C-alpha positions as CSV (number, residue, x, y, z in Angstrom):
1,L,70.2,213.1,-137.9
2,L,66.9,211.5,-139.0
3,L,65.0,214.7,-138.5
4,S,67.6,216.6,-140.5
5,I,67.3,214.2,-143.4
6,I,63.5,214.5,-143.4
7,V,63.6,218.3,-143.3
8,L,66.2,218.3,-146.1
9,I,64.1,216.1,-148.3
10,L,61.0,218.3,-147.7
11,C,63.0,221.4,-148.5
12,I,64.4,219.9,-151.7
13,V,60.9,219.0,-152.9
14,R,59.6,222.5,-152.0
15,I,62.3,224.5,-153.8
16,S,62.6,222.1,-156.8
17,V,66.3,221.3,-156.6
18,A,67.4,219.0,-159.4
19,L,68.2,215.6,-157.8
20,T,71.3,214.6,-159.8
21,V,73.6,211.8,-158.5
22,F,76.1,214.5,-157.6
23,N,73.6,216.5,-155.6
24,V,72.4,213.5,-153.7
25,L,75.9,212.5,-152.9
26,W,76.9,216.0,-151.9
27,L,73.8,216.4,-149.7
28,A,74.8,213.1,-147.9
29,I,78.2,214.6,-147.4
30,I,76.7,217.8,-146.1
31,V,74.6,215.9,-143.5
32,L,77.7,213.9,-142.4
33,C,79.8,217.1,-142.2
34,G,77.1,218.8,-140.1
35,T,76.9,215.8,-137.8
36,L,80.7,216.0,-137.3
37,I,80.7,219.7,-136.7
38,F,77.9,219.6,-134.2
39,G,79.5,216.7,-132.4
40,G,82.8,218.6,-132.3
41,M,81.0,221.6,-130.8
42,F,79.2,219.5,-128.2
43,L,82.5,217.9,-127.2
44,L,84.2,221.3,-126.9
45,I,81.4,222.8,-124.9
46,T,81.0,219.9,-122.5
47,A,84.7,219.0,-122.0
48,P,85.3,221.9,-119.5
49,A,82.9,220.2,-117.2
50,F,85.8,217.9,-116.2
51,L,87.5,221.0,-114.7
52,I,84.7,223.2,-113.6
53,T,81.2,222.5,-112.4
54,Q,79.4,225.5,-113.9
55,T,79.3,225.2,-117.7
56,D,75.9,226.9,-118.3
57,A,77.5,229.8,-120.1
58,L,79.3,227.5,-122.5
59,S,76.1,225.7,-123.2
60,Q,74.4,229.0,-124.0
61,M,77.1,229.7,-126.5
62,L,76.4,226.4,-128.3
63,F,72.7,227.3,-128.5
64,F,73.5,230.8,-129.7
65,F,75.6,229.5,-132.6
66,R,73.0,226.8,-133.4
67,E,70.2,229.4,-133.6
68,S,72.3,231.8,-135.7
69,G,72.8,228.9,-138.1
70,Y,69.1,229.2,-139.0
71,Y,70.0,232.4,-141.0
72,P,72.3,232.9,-143.9
73,T,75.8,233.8,-142.7
74,S,76.0,236.7,-145.1
75,I,73.4,238.7,-143.0
76,F,75.8,239.0,-140.0
77,P,78.6,241.5,-139.5
78,R,82.0,240.5,-140.8
79,F,83.5,239.5,-137.5
80,I,80.5,237.1,-136.8
81,Q,80.9,235.7,-140.3
82,V,84.6,234.9,-139.5
83,I,83.7,233.3,-136.2
84,M,80.9,231.2,-137.8
85,T,83.3,230.1,-140.6
86,F,86.6,229.5,-138.8
87,I,86.1,229.3,-135.0
88,M,82.6,227.7,-134.5
89,P,82.1,226.6,-138.1
90,Y,78.4,226.5,-138.4
91,S,78.7,228.1,-141.9
92,M,80.5,224.9,-142.9
93,M,77.5,222.9,-141.8
94,N,75.0,224.5,-144.1
95,F,75.8,227.9,-145.7
96,F,78.8,227.2,-147.8
97,P,78.0,223.6,-148.9
98,V,74.4,224.4,-149.9
99,Q,75.7,227.1,-152.2
100,I,76.8,224.3,-154.6
101,V,73.4,222.5,-154.5
102,L,71.5,225.7,-155.0
103,G,73.8,227.0,-157.7
104,K,74.5,230.2,-155.8
105,S,77.7,232.1,-155.3
106,D,77.2,234.1,-152.1
107,L,80.6,233.2,-150.6
108,M,81.1,236.5,-148.8
109,G,84.5,237.1,-150.3
110,F,86.0,234.0,-148.6
111,G,86.9,232.4,-151.9
112,T,85.4,229.8,-154.3
113,A,87.0,226.9,-152.5
114,M,85.0,227.4,-149.3
115,P,82.0,225.1,-150.1
116,W,84.4,222.3,-151.0
117,L,86.3,222.7,-147.8
118,A,83.3,221.7,-145.6
119,P,84.4,218.0,-145.3
120,V,87.9,219.1,-144.4
121,F,86.7,221.6,-141.8
122,S,84.3,219.1,-140.3
123,V,86.8,216.3,-139.8
124,I,89.4,218.7,-138.4
125,F,86.9,220.3,-136.1
126,F,85.6,217.0,-134.8
127,A,89.2,215.8,-134.3
128,I,89.9,218.9,-132.2
129,G,86.8,218.3,-130.2
130,V,87.7,214.7,-129.5
131,L,91.3,215.7,-128.6
132,V,90.2,218.5,-126.2
133,F,87.6,216.2,-124.6
134,Y,90.2,213.4,-124.2
135,C,92.8,215.8,-122.7
136,L,90.4,217.4,-120.2
137,S,89.0,214.0,-119.2
138,K,92.6,213.1,-118.1
139,K,92.5,216.0,-115.7
140,Y,89.3,214.9,-114.0
141,K,89.5,214.4,-110.3
142,S,86.5,213.0,-108.4
143,T,85.1,215.0,-105.6
144,G,84.3,211.8,-103.8
145,S,80.6,212.5,-103.4
């Protein structure tokens, strides 16, 4: 979280974004939303470890989506855009919310409400991650070793 805040400040200075009270508050909300989404993803990816021992493939999926988040969502094919927006919502961590701060409107046809829905998506996604983790933890049986 601290590293993200430092990088965010450096980027703001470099691209000369106007630091209005609204932008500062919105950026704080974006960072919080990103934290919730990443936490939800981590819980969803690690929860199956209660049932199976080999979760390497799931971990690789997490890192794939994390690395794809380094690029604008709009450069990917439509089916990847949908996955990154609604299934593994990395676009809600950065792409859509930043459109507001930068004054851009590259919403890929998803609608003008998308940037404003990031807080809703992040809370729902984190809640789903917690719920799945909790449910699968109840099914855990020790191997005795």
